[in-house]
C-alpha positions, 0 to 999 in steps of 0.5 A: 500499500502506499505511503500516503494512502497509509498516512490518510488512514492513519490520520483519518484514525487519529482524527476518529480516536480525537473525535471519540475522545472529545463526545466522550469528555462532551458528557462526563468533564465538566469543562467540557461539558459547559462548552459543548452545551454550545452549538460551535461545538457539536457542529465541529464535534460533527464534521470532526467525524464525518471528515474523519471517515472522510480521510480513511476513504480517501486512504483506501482511494489513495490505495487504489489509485496510487498515481493520482494527483486529486486524491492526494489533493483531497486529503490534504484538503481534508486535513486543512478543514479538520485544523481550519475549521474544527481546531477552531471551533475546538479552540473557541468553545474549550480554551476561550481563544478567538484569534482565528475565528477567520479561518473556520470559512477557509476549514470548510472551503477546504472540505468543499474542494477536498472532496470535489478534489477525490471525486475528480481523482476517483472519475480520473485516476488509473488503478494500480491493477 
């Protein structure tokens, strides 16, 4: 399996584990329970979960289409979206850091373009088999 495929699967699995941990903390840790009442935290967590699975999917596609640059771009954009969108909302709700608010739309855009890049890669890539 190509290195890029393994990295995307691993990063997606770590992102999924982080999402589960944050969800559990939102039910049990008093400081996080308070933040979890914020709709921004809920949105960040939901989209974090979806895009963690998306990264695993990108890794699986990359395993079958190892030369597709579109698939590589898709994975990079999904990671960027996780950091810029969900990461930013977590900072705002958990740590009361609002300095990076302007990057939230960039994260959402990264996700949109990441999914589009995956679609293009899936349609234009040549299978290794």
